[in-house]
PDBQT receptor file of N, H, CA, C and O in Angstrom, charges set to zero:
ATOM      1  N   MET A   1     -28.452   8.695 -10.202  1.00  0.00    +0.000 N 
ATOM      2  CA  MET A   1     -27.209   9.443 -10.104  1.00  0.00    +0.000 C 
ATOM      3  C   MET A   1     -26.059   8.455 -10.195  1.00  0.00    +0.000 C 
ATOM      4  O   MET A   1     -26.141   7.328  -9.707  1.00  0.00    +0.000 OA
ATOM      5  N   GLY A   2     -25.016   8.892 -10.813  1.00  0.00    +0.000 N 
ATOM      6  H   GLY A   2     -24.949   9.808 -11.209  1.00  0.00    +0.000 HD
ATOM      7  CA  GLY A   2     -23.880   8.002 -10.965  1.00  0.00    +0.000 C 
ATOM      8  C   GLY A   2     -22.677   8.742 -11.484  1.00  0.00    +0.000 C 
ATOM      9  O   GLY A   2     -22.609   9.971 -11.450  1.00  0.00    +0.000 OA
ATOM     10  N   ARG A   3     -21.727   7.966 -11.965  1.00  0.00    +0.000 N 
ATOM     11  H   ARG A   3     -21.782   6.968 -11.992  1.00  0.00    +0.000 HD
ATOM     12  CA  ARG A   3     -20.507   8.579 -12.479  1.00  0.00    +0.000 C 
ATOM     13  C   ARG A   3     -19.947   7.732 -13.611  1.00  0.00    +0.000 C 
ATOM     14  O   ARG A   3     -20.198   6.529 -13.680  1.00  0.00    +0.000 OA
ATOM     15  N   LEU A   4     -19.204   8.350 -14.478  1.00  0.00    +0.000 N 
ATOM     16  H   LEU A   4     -19.000   9.327 -14.422  1.00  0.00    +0.000 HD
ATOM     17  CA  LEU A   4     -18.464   7.652 -15.519  1.00  0.00    +0.000 C 
ATOM     18  C   LEU A   4     -16.999   7.666 -15.106  1.00  0.00    +0.000 C 
ATOM     19  O   LEU A   4     -16.324   8.691 -15.204  1.00  0.00    +0.000 OA
ATOM     20  N   SER A   5     -16.525   6.539 -14.651  1.00  0.00    +0.000 N 
ATOM     21  H   SER A   5     -17.073   5.706 -14.571  1.00  0.00    +0.000 HD
ATOM     22  CA  SER A   5     -15.131   6.427 -14.234  1.00  0.00    +0.000 C 
ATOM     23  C   SER A   5     -14.679   4.979 -14.370  1.00  0.00    +0.000 C 
ATOM     24  O   SER A   5     -15.514   4.075 -14.395  1.00  0.00    +0.000 OA
ATOM     25  N   PRO A   6     -13.372   4.742 -14.457  1.00  0.00    +0.000 N 
ATOM     26  CA  PRO A   6     -12.876   3.381 -14.592  1.00  0.00    +0.000 C 
ATOM     27  C   PRO A   6     -13.410   2.489 -13.468  1.00  0.00    +0.000 C 
ATOM     28  O   PRO A   6     -13.386   2.863 -12.296  1.00  0.00    +0.000 OA
ATOM     29  N   GLY A   7     -13.890   1.307 -13.851  1.00  0.00    +0.000 N 
ATOM     30  H   GLY A   7     -13.909   1.003 -14.804  1.00  0.00    +0.000 HD
ATOM     31  CA  GLY A   7     -14.393   0.352 -12.879  1.00  0.00    +0.000 C 
ATOM     32  C   GLY A   7     -15.851   0.547 -12.511  1.00  0.00    +0.000 C 
ATOM     33  O   GLY A   7     -16.410  -0.264 -11.772  1.00  0.00    +0.000 OA
ATOM     34  N   SER A   8     -16.480   1.602 -13.007  1.00  0.00    +0.000 N 
ATOM     35  H   SER A   8     -16.026   2.261 -13.607  1.00  0.00    +0.000 HD
ATOM     36  CA  SER A   8     -17.888   1.868 -12.708  1.00  0.00    +0.000 C 
ATOM     37  C   SER A   8     -18.757   1.410 -13.873  1.00  0.00    +0.000 C 
ATOM     38  O   SER A   8     -18.351   1.483 -15.033  1.00  0.00    +0.000 OA
ATOM     39  N   PHE A   9     -19.951   0.939 -13.550  1.00  0.00    +0.000 N 
ATOM     40  H   PHE A   9     -20.281   0.880 -12.608  1.00  0.00    +0.000 HD
ATOM     41  CA  PHE A   9     -20.906   0.590 -14.589  1.00  0.00    +0.000 C 
ATOM     42  C   PHE A   9     -21.542   1.879 -15.101  1.00  0.00    +0.000 C 
ATOM     43  O   PHE A   9     -21.556   2.892 -14.402  1.00  0.00    +0.000 OA
ATOM     44  N   ALA A  10     -22.073   1.834 -16.333  1.00  0.00    +0.000 N 
ATOM     45  H   ALA A  10     -22.061   1.011 -16.900  1.00  0.00    +0.000 HD
ATOM     46  CA  ALA A  10     -22.635   3.048 -16.910  1.00  0.00    +0.000 C 
ATOM     47  C   ALA A  10     -23.808   2.720 -17.817  1.00  0.00    +0.000 C 
ATOM     48  O   ALA A  10     -23.845   1.663 -18.446  1.00  0.00    +0.000 OA
ATOM     49  N   ASP A  11     -24.764   3.635 -17.878  1.00  0.00    +0.000 N 
ATOM     50  H   ASP A  11     -24.734   4.494 -17.367  1.00  0.00    +0.000 HD
ATOM     51  CA  ASP A  11     -25.873   3.583 -18.825  1.00  0.00    +0.000 C 
ATOM     52  C   ASP A  11     -25.848   4.899 -19.583  1.00  0.00    +0.000 C 
ATOM     53  O   ASP A  11     -26.068   5.958 -18.996  1.00  0.00    +0.000 OA
ATOM     54  N   PHE A  12     -25.579   4.842 -20.892  1.00  0.00    +0.000 N 
ATOM     55  H   PHE A  12     -25.400   3.982 -21.369  1.00  0.00    +0.000 HD
ATOM     56  CA  PHE A  12     -25.558   6.069 -21.684  1.00  0.00    +0.000 C 
ATOM     57  C   PHE A  12     -25.691   5.731 -23.159  1.00  0.00    +0.000 C 
ATOM     58  O   PHE A  12     -25.556   4.574 -23.558  1.00  0.00    +0.000 OA
ATOM     59  N   VAL A  13     -25.954   6.740 -23.954  1.00  0.00    +0.000 N 
ATOM     60  H   VAL A  13     -26.064   7.680 -23.630  1.00  0.00    +0.000 HD
ATOM     61  CA  VAL A  13     -25.964   6.602 -25.411  1.00  0.00    +0.000 C 
ATOM     62  C   VAL A  13     -24.990   7.603 -26.006  1.00  0.00    +0.000 C 
ATOM     63  O   VAL A  13     -24.748   8.662 -25.428  1.00  0.00    +0.000 OA
ATOM     64  N   ALA A  14     -24.432   7.269 -27.156  1.00  0.00    +0.000 N 
ATOM     65  H   ALA A  14     -24.628   6.408 -27.626  1.00  0.00    +0.000 HD
ATOM     66  CA  ALA A  14     -23.593   8.188 -27.915  1.00  0.00    +0.000 C 
ATOM     67  C   ALA A  14     -24.370   8.551 -29.167  1.00  0.00    +0.000 C 
ATOM     68  O   ALA A  14     -24.846   7.676 -29.890  1.00  0.00    +0.000 OA
ATOM     69  N   LEU A  15     -24.496   9.846 -29.418  1.00  0.00    +0.000 N 
ATOM     70  H   LEU A  15     -24.110  10.557 -28.831  1.00  0.00    +0.000 HD
ATOM     71  CA  LEU A  15     -25.232  10.340 -30.575  1.00  0.00    +0.000 C 
ATOM     72  C   LEU A  15     -24.276  10.901 -31.615  1.00  0.00    +0.000 C 
ATOM     73  O   LEU A  15     -23.137  11.238 -31.295  1.00  0.00    +0.000 OA
ATOM     74  N   ASP A  16     -24.732  11.001 -32.853  1.00  0.00    +0.000 N 
ATOM     75  H   ASP A  16     -25.658  10.726 -33.112  1.00  0.00    +0.000 HD
ATOM     76  CA  ASP A  16     -23.888  11.504 -33.931  1.00  0.00    +0.000 C 
ATOM     77  C   ASP A  16     -23.834  13.021 -34.006  1.00  0.00    +0.000 C 
ATOM     78  O   ASP A  16     -23.066  13.572 -34.795  1.00  0.00    +0.000 OA
ATOM     79  N   ARG A  17     -24.632  13.702 -33.203  1.00  0.00    +0.000 N 
ATOM     80  H   ARG A  17     -25.256  13.254 -32.562  1.00  0.00    +0.000 HD
ATOM     81  CA  ARG A  17     -24.611  15.173 -33.178  1.00  0.00    +0.000 C 
ATOM     82  C   ARG A  17     -25.149  15.666 -31.841  1.00  0.00    +0.000 C 
ATOM     83  O   ARG A  17     -25.747  14.904 -31.082  1.00  0.00    +0.000 OA
ATOM     84  N   ASN A  18     -24.933  16.928 -31.565  1.00  0.00    +0.000 N 
ATOM     85  H   ASN A  18     -24.447  17.547 -32.182  1.00  0.00    +0.000 HD
ATOM     86  CA  ASN A  18     -25.395  17.545 -30.325  1.00  0.00    +0.000 C 
ATOM     87  C   ASN A  18     -26.920  17.669 -30.359  1.00  0.00    +0.000 C 
ATOM     88  O   ASN A  18     -27.454  18.383 -31.208  1.00  0.00    +0.000 OA
ATOM     89  N   PRO A  19     -27.634  16.988 -29.452  1.00  0.00    +0.000 N 
ATOM     90  CA  PRO A  19     -29.094  17.034 -29.483  1.00  0.00    +0.000 C 
ATOM     91  C   PRO A  19     -29.674  18.391 -29.095  1.00  0.00    +0.000 C 
ATOM     92  O   PRO A  19     -30.843  18.666 -29.365  1.00  0.00    +0.000 OA
ATOM     93  N   PHE A  20     -28.873  19.228 -28.471  1.00  0.00    +0.000 N 
ATOM     94  H   PHE A  20     -27.924  19.004 -28.252  1.00  0.00    +0.000 HD
ATOM     95  CA  PHE A  20     -29.337  20.553 -28.062  1.00  0.00    +0.000 C 
ATOM     96  C   PHE A  20     -29.108  21.612 -29.133  1.00  0.00    +0.000 C 
ATOM     97  O   PHE A  20     -29.617  22.728 -29.027  1.00  0.00    +0.000 OA
ATOM     98  N   ALA A  21     -28.337  21.261 -30.172  1.00  0.00    +0.000 N 
ATOM     99  H   ALA A  21     -27.924  20.354 -30.258  1.00  0.00    +0.000 HD
ATOM    100  CA  ALA A  21     -27.976  22.251 -31.188  1.00  0.00    +0.000 C 
ATOM    101  C   ALA A  21     -28.527  21.918 -32.574  1.00  0.00    +0.000 C 
ATOM    102  O   ALA A  21     -28.111  22.526 -33.560  1.00  0.00    +0.000 OA
ATOM    103  N   CYS A  22     -29.448  20.971 -32.665  1.00  0.00    +0.000 N 
ATOM    104  H   CYS A  22     -29.786  20.477 -31.863  1.00  0.00    +0.000 HD
ATOM    105  CA  CYS A  22     -29.985  20.632 -33.981  1.00  0.00    +0.000 C 
ATOM    106  C   CYS A  22     -31.501  20.806 -33.998  1.00  0.00    +0.000 C 
ATOM    107  O   CYS A  22     -32.155  20.845 -32.956  1.00  0.00    +0.000 OA
ATOM    108  N   ASN A  23     -32.034  20.909 -35.200  1.00  0.00    +0.000 N 
ATOM    109  H   ASN A  23     -31.503  20.878 -36.047  1.00  0.00    +0.000 HD
ATOM    110  CA  ASN A  23     -33.472  21.011 -35.392  1.00  0.00    +0.000 C 
ATOM    111  C   ASN A  23     -34.024  19.595 -35.522  1.00  0.00    +0.000 C 
ATOM    112  O   ASN A  23     -33.805  18.934 -36.537  1.00  0.00    +0.000 OA
ATOM    113  N   TRP A  24     -34.733  19.128 -34.508  1.00  0.00    +0.000 N 
ATOM    114  H   TRP A  24     -34.911  19.665 -33.683  1.00  0.00    +0.000 HD
ATOM    115  CA  TRP A  24     -35.202  17.745 -34.458  1.00  0.00    +0.000 C 
ATOM    116  C   TRP A  24     -36.180  17.414 -35.586  1.00  0.00    +0.000 C 
ATOM    117  O   TRP A  24     -36.321  16.243 -35.940  1.00  0.00    +0.000 OA
ATOM    118  N   MET A  25     -36.842  18.384 -36.144  1.00  0.00    +0.000 N 
ATOM    119  H   MET A  25     -36.728  19.335 -35.856  1.00  0.00    +0.000 HD
ATOM    120  CA  MET A  25     -37.775  18.122 -37.242  1.00  0.00    +0.000 C 
ATOM    121  C   MET A  25     -37.028  17.806 -38.538  1.00  0.00    +0.000 C 
ATOM    122  O   MET A  25     -37.536  17.073 -39.386  1.00  0.00    +0.000 OA
ATOM    123  N   ASP A  26     -35.823  18.358 -38.690  1.00  0.00    +0.000 N 
ATOM    124  H   ASP A  26     -35.411  18.953 -38.001  1.00  0.00    +0.000 HD
ATOM    125  CA  ASP A  26     -35.063  18.188 -39.927  1.00  0.00    +0.000 C 
ATOM    126  C   ASP A  26     -33.889  17.225 -39.805  1.00  0.00    +0.000 C 
ATOM    127  O   ASP A  26     -33.542  16.549 -40.773  1.00  0.00    +0.000 OA
ATOM    128  N   GLU A  27     -33.282  17.156 -38.638  1.00  0.00    +0.000 N 
ATOM    129  H   GLU A  27     -33.564  17.705 -37.852  1.00  0.00    +0.000 HD
ATOM    130  CA  GLU A  27     -32.043  16.392 -38.489  1.00  0.00    +0.000 C 
ATOM    131  C   GLU A  27     -31.935  15.778 -37.096  1.00  0.00    +0.000 C 
ATOM    132  O   GLU A  27     -31.026  16.129 -36.345  1.00  0.00    +0.000 OA
ATOM    133  N   ALA A  28     -32.825  14.886 -36.742  1.00  0.00    +0.000 N 
ATOM    134  H   ALA A  28     -33.564  14.601 -37.353  1.00  0.00    +0.000 HD
ATOM    135  CA  ALA A  28     -32.792  14.244 -35.433  1.00  0.00    +0.000 C 
ATOM    136  C   ALA A  28     -31.486  13.461 -35.270  1.00  0.00    +0.000 C 
ATOM    137  O   ALA A  28     -31.055  12.785 -36.204  1.00  0.00    +0.000 OA
ATOM    138  N   PRO A  29     -30.862  13.544 -34.112  1.00  0.00    +0.000 N 
ATOM    139  CA  PRO A  29     -29.637  12.779 -33.875  1.00  0.00    +0.000 C 
ATOM    140  C   PRO A  29     -29.885  11.275 -34.024  1.00  0.00    +0.000 C 
ATOM    141  O   PRO A  29     -30.965  10.776 -33.707  1.00  0.00    +0.000 OA
ATOM    142  N   GLN A  30     -28.876  10.572 -34.505  1.00  0.00    +0.000 N 
ATOM    143  H   GLN A  30     -27.999  10.976 -34.762  1.00  0.00    +0.000 HD
ATOM    144  CA  GLN A  30     -28.940   9.119 -34.636  1.00  0.00    +0.000 C 
ATOM    145  C   GLN A  30     -28.093   8.498 -33.522  1.00  0.00    +0.000 C 
ATOM    146  O   GLN A  30     -27.033   9.016 -33.171  1.00  0.00    +0.000 OA
ATOM    147  N   VAL A  31     -28.569   7.400 -32.982  1.00  0.00    +0.000 N 
ATOM    148  H   VAL A  31     -29.430   6.980 -33.267  1.00  0.00    +0.000 HD
ATOM    149  CA  VAL A  31     -27.832   6.703 -31.925  1.00  0.00    +0.000 C 
ATOM    150  C   VAL A  31     -26.690   5.915 -32.560  1.00  0.00    +0.000 C 
ATOM    151  O   VAL A  31     -26.904   5.118 -33.474  1.00  0.00    +0.000 OA
ATOM    152  N   LEU A  32     -25.465   6.149 -32.061  1.00  0.00    +0.000 N 
ATOM    153  H   LEU A  32     -25.291   6.796 -31.319  1.00  0.00    +0.000 HD
ATOM    154  CA  LEU A  32     -24.300   5.408 -32.537  1.00  0.00    +0.000 C 
ATOM    155  C   LEU A  32     -24.105   4.133 -31.733  1.00  0.00    +0.000 C 
ATOM    156  O   LEU A  32     -23.873   3.063 -32.296  1.00  0.00    +0.000 OA
ATOM    157  N   PHE A  33     -24.201   4.254 -30.402  1.00  0.00    +0.000 N 
ATOM    158  H   PHE A  33     -24.390   5.123 -29.945  1.00  0.00    +0.000 HD
ATOM    159  CA  PHE A  33     -24.196   3.060 -29.575  1.00  0.00    +0.000 C 
ATOM    160  C   PHE A  33     -24.833   3.344 -28.234  1.00  0.00    +0.000 C 
ATOM    161  O   PHE A  33     -24.946   4.491 -27.802  1.00  0.00    +0.000 OA
ATOM    162  N   THR A  34     -25.250   2.258 -27.583  1.00  0.00    +0.000 N 
ATOM    163  H   THR A  34     -25.158   1.327 -27.934  1.00  0.00    +0.000 HD
ATOM    164  CA  THR A  34     -25.917   2.325 -26.281  1.00  0.00    +0.000 C 
ATOM    165  C   THR A  34     -25.183   1.397 -25.323  1.00  0.00    +0.000 C 
ATOM    166  O   THR A  34     -24.854   0.260 -25.662  1.00  0.00    +0.000 OA
ATOM    167  N   VAL A  35     -24.931   1.905 -24.114  1.00  0.00    +0.000 N 
ATOM    168  H   VAL A  35     -25.198   2.829 -23.838  1.00  0.00    +0.000 HD
ATOM    169  CA  VAL A  35     -24.287   1.114 -23.075  1.00  0.00    +0.000 C 
ATOM    170  C   VAL A  35     -25.250   1.001 -21.907  1.00  0.00    +0.000 C 
ATOM    171  O   VAL A  35     -25.770   2.005 -21.421  1.00  0.00    +0.000 OA
ATOM    172  N   VAL A  36     -25.488  -0.243 -21.451  1.00  0.00    +0.000 N 
ATOM    173  H   VAL A  36     -25.065  -1.058 -21.846  1.00  0.00    +0.000 HD
ATOM    174  CA  VAL A  36     -26.381  -0.503 -20.327  1.00  0.00    +0.000 C 
ATOM    175  C   VAL A  36     -25.622  -1.332 -19.300  1.00  0.00    +0.000 C 
ATOM    176  O   VAL A  36     -25.107  -2.405 -19.613  1.00  0.00    +0.000 OA
ATOM    177  N   ASN A  37     -25.557  -0.835 -18.090  1.00  0.00    +0.000 N 
ATOM    178  H   ASN A  37     -25.976   0.036 -17.836  1.00  0.00    +0.000 HD
ATOM    179  CA  ASN A  37     -24.860  -1.515 -17.005  1.00  0.00    +0.000 C 
ATOM    180  C   ASN A  37     -23.411  -1.835 -17.374  1.00  0.00    +0.000 C 
ATOM    181  O   ASN A  37     -22.874  -2.877 -16.999  1.00  0.00    +0.000 OA
ATOM    182  N   GLY A  38     -22.794  -0.917 -18.114  1.00  0.00    +0.000 N 
ATOM    183  H   GLY A  38     -23.230  -0.070 -18.418  1.00  0.00    +0.000 HD
ATOM    184  CA  GLY A  38     -21.402  -1.070 -18.497  1.00  0.00    +0.000 C 
ATOM    185  C   GLY A  38     -21.166  -1.976 -19.689  1.00  0.00    +0.000 C 
ATOM    186  O   GLY A  38     -20.013  -2.254 -20.019  1.00  0.00    +0.000 OA
ATOM    187  N   VAL A  39     -22.225  -2.453 -20.355  1.00  0.00    +0.000 N 
ATOM    188  H   VAL A  39     -23.162  -2.227 -20.087  1.00  0.00    +0.000 HD
ATOM    189  CA  VAL A  39     -22.102  -3.373 -21.491  1.00  0.00    +0.000 C 
ATOM    190  C   VAL A  39     -22.720  -2.739 -22.735  1.00  0.00    +0.000 C 
ATOM    191  O   VAL A  39     -23.843  -2.238 -22.688  1.00  0.00    +0.000 OA
ATOM    192  N   VAL A  40     -21.983  -2.763 -23.849  1.00  0.00    +0.000 N 
ATOM    193  H   VAL A  40     -21.070  -3.170 -23.887  1.00  0.00    +0.000 HD
ATOM    194  CA  VAL A  40     -22.520  -2.245 -25.102  1.00  0.00    +0.000 C 
ATOM    195  C   VAL A  40     -23.660  -3.156 -25.542  1.00  0.00    +0.000 C 
ATOM    196  O   VAL A  40     -23.458  -4.352 -25.754  1.00  0.00    +0.000 OA
ATOM    197  N   ARG A  41     -24.860  -2.590 -25.680  1.00  0.00    +0.000 N 
ATOM    198  H   ARG A  41     -25.024  -1.619 -25.509  1.00  0.00    +0.000 HD
ATOM    199  CA  ARG A  41     -26.038  -3.358 -26.082  1.00  0.00    +0.000 C 
ATOM    200  C   ARG A  41     -26.428  -3.100 -27.530  1.00  0.00    +0.000 C 
ATOM    201  O   ARG A  41     -27.115  -3.918 -28.141  1.00  0.00    +0.000 OA
ATOM    202  N   TYR A  42     -25.992  -1.959 -28.089  1.00  0.00    +0.000 N 
ATOM    203  H   TYR A  42     -25.434  -1.294 -27.593  1.00  0.00    +0.000 HD
ATOM    204  CA  TYR A  42     -26.290  -1.622 -29.479  1.00  0.00    +0.000 C 
ATOM    205  C   TYR A  42     -25.110  -0.853 -30.028  1.00  0.00    +0.000 C 
ATOM    206  O   TYR A  42     -24.613   0.069 -29.380  1.00  0.00    +0.000 OA
ATOM    207  N   ASP A  43     -24.648  -1.223 -31.226  1.00  0.00    +0.000 N 
ATOM    208  H   ASP A  43     -25.052  -1.972 -31.752  1.00  0.00    +0.000 HD
ATOM    209  CA  ASP A  43     -23.516  -0.546 -31.851  1.00  0.00    +0.000 C 
ATOM    210  C   ASP A  43     -23.794  -0.376 -33.339  1.00  0.00    +0.000 C 
ATOM    211  O   ASP A  43     -23.661  -1.325 -34.112  1.00  0.00    +0.000 OA
ATOM    212  N   ALA A  44     -24.178   0.824 -33.738  1.00  0.00    +0.000 N 
ATOM    213  H   ALA A  44     -24.286   1.595 -33.111  1.00  0.00    +0.000 HD
ATOM    214  CA  ALA A  44     -24.466   1.111 -35.139  1.00  0.00    +0.000 C 
ATOM    215  C   ALA A  44     -23.208   1.479 -35.919  1.00  0.00    +0.000 C 
ATOM    216  O   ALA A  44     -23.261   1.620 -37.141  1.00  0.00    +0.000 OA
ATOM    217  N   THR A  45     -22.082   1.636 -35.235  1.00  0.00    +0.000 N 
ATOM    218  H   THR A  45     -22.038   1.521 -34.242  1.00  0.00    +0.000 HD
ATOM    219  CA  THR A  45     -20.862   2.092 -35.889  1.00  0.00    +0.000 C 
ATOM    220  C   THR A  45     -20.124   0.988 -36.621  1.00  0.00    +0.000 C 
ATOM    221  O   THR A  45     -19.334   1.264 -37.523  1.00  0.00    +0.000 OA
ATOM    222  N   GLY A  46     -20.372  -0.268 -36.242  1.00  0.00    +0.000 N 
ATOM    223  H   GLY A  46     -21.013  -0.492 -35.508  1.00  0.00    +0.000 HD
ATOM    224  CA  GLY A  46     -19.656  -1.378 -36.854  1.00  0.00    +0.000 C 
ATOM    225  C   GLY A  46     -18.274  -1.577 -36.265  1.00  0.00    +0.000 C 
ATOM    226  O   GLY A  46     -17.555  -2.490 -36.672  1.00  0.00    +0.000 OA
ATOM    227  N   ASN A  47     -17.889  -0.739 -35.315  1.00  0.00    +0.000 N 
ATOM    228  H   ASN A  47     -18.473   0.003 -34.984  1.00  0.00    +0.000 HD
ATOM    229  CA  ASN A  47     -16.592  -0.882 -34.656  1.00  0.00    +0.000 C 
ATOM    230  C   ASN A  47     -16.660  -2.009 -33.639  1.00  0.00    +0.000 C 
ATOM    231  O   ASN A  47     -17.726  -2.309 -33.101  1.00  0.00    +0.000 OA
ATOM    232  N   HIS A  48     -15.541  -2.618 -33.386  1.00  0.00    +0.000 N 
ATOM    233  H   HIS A  48     -14.675  -2.374 -33.823  1.00  0.00    +0.000 HD
ATOM    234  CA  HIS A  48     -15.472  -3.658 -32.362  1.00  0.00    +0.000 C 
ATOM    235  C   HIS A  48     -15.171  -2.976 -31.034  1.00  0.00    +0.000 C 
ATOM    236  O   HIS A  48     -14.056  -2.515 -30.793  1.00  0.00    +0.000 OA
ATOM    237  N   ILE A  49     -16.170  -2.923 -30.195  1.00  0.00    +0.000 N 
ATOM    238  H   ILE A  49     -17.077  -3.298 -30.391  1.00  0.00    +0.000 HD
ATOM    239  CA  ILE A  49     -16.062  -2.280 -28.890  1.00  0.00    +0.000 C 
ATOM    240  C   ILE A  49     -16.098  -3.366 -27.830  1.00  0.00    +0.000 C 
ATOM    241  O   ILE A  49     -16.869  -4.320 -27.942  1.00  0.00    +0.000 OA
ATOM    242  N   VAL A  50     -15.273  -3.231 -26.803  1.00  0.00    +0.000 N 
ATOM    243  H   VAL A  50     -14.647  -2.456 -26.712  1.00  0.00    +0.000 HD
ATOM    244  CA  VAL A  50     -15.314  -4.176 -25.689  1.00  0.00    +0.000 C 
ATOM    245  C   VAL A  50     -16.719  -4.162 -25.101  1.00  0.00    +0.000 C 
ATOM    246  O   VAL A  50     -17.244  -3.093 -24.788  1.00  0.00    +0.000 OA
ATOM    247  N   THR A  51     -17.333  -5.325 -24.946  1.00  0.00    +0.000 N 
ATOM    248  H   THR A  51     -16.906  -6.193 -25.200  1.00  0.00    +0.000 HD
ATOM    249  CA  THR A  51     -18.728  -5.393 -24.518  1.00  0.00    +0.000 C 
ATOM    250  C   THR A  51     -18.901  -5.874 -23.093  1.00  0.00    +0.000 C 
ATOM    251  O   THR A  51     -20.013  -6.205 -22.683  1.00  0.00    +0.000 OA
ATOM    252  N   THR A  52     -17.819  -5.918 -22.328  1.00  0.00    +0.000 N 
ATOM    253  H   THR A  52     -16.915  -5.649 -22.660  1.00  0.00    +0.000 HD
ATOM    254  CA  THR A  52     -17.948  -6.279 -20.914  1.00  0.00    +0.000 C 
ATOM    255  C   THR A  52     -17.285  -5.236 -20.066  1.00  0.00    +0.000 C 
ATOM    256  O   THR A  52     -16.263  -4.664 -20.447  1.00  0.00    +0.000 OA
ATOM    257  N   ALA A  53     -17.863  -4.986 -18.916  1.00  0.00    +0.000 N 
ATOM    258  H   ALA A  53     -18.692  -5.450 -18.606  1.00  0.00    +0.000 HD
ATOM    259  CA  ALA A  53     -17.282  -4.024 -17.979  1.00  0.00    +0.000 C 
ATOM    260  C   ALA A  53     -16.167  -4.697 -17.207  1.00  0.00    +0.000 C 
ATOM    261  O   ALA A  53     -16.217  -5.898 -16.944  1.00  0.00    +0.000 OA
ATOM    262  N   THR A  54     -15.164  -3.921 -16.846  1.00  0.00    +0.000 N 
ATOM    263  H   THR A  54     -15.124  -2.945 -17.059  1.00  0.00    +0.000 HD
ATOM    264  CA  THR A  54     -14.082  -4.445 -16.016  1.00  0.00    +0.000 C 
ATOM    265  C   THR A  54     -14.114  -3.744 -14.685  1.00  0.00    +0.000 C 
ATOM    266  O   THR A  54     -14.425  -2.556 -14.602  1.00  0.00    +0.000 OA
ATOM    267  N   ALA A  55     -13.797  -4.471 -13.658  1.00  0.00    +0.000 N 
ATOM    268  H   ALA A  55     -13.545  -5.436 -13.726  1.00  0.00    +0.000 HD
ATOM    269  CA  ALA A  55     -13.802  -3.887 -12.304  1.00  0.00    +0.000 C 
ATOM    270  C   ALA A  55     -12.419  -3.879 -11.735  1.00  0.00    +0.000 C 
ATOM    271  O   ALA A  55     -12.217  -3.428 -10.608  1.00  0.00    +0.000 OA
TER     272      ALA A  55
């Protein structure tokens, strides 16, 4: 259990589509980026994202 708020660490992924509204056999969502402990660990977007958490 946790929260997404300024100064808090976070573990989450961002997907390119709603995973609950697509047919996984035909159009599985793709991971855009993954954040672990407030740090971007994977970024498929090519964008420059801050990779350190601030407290």
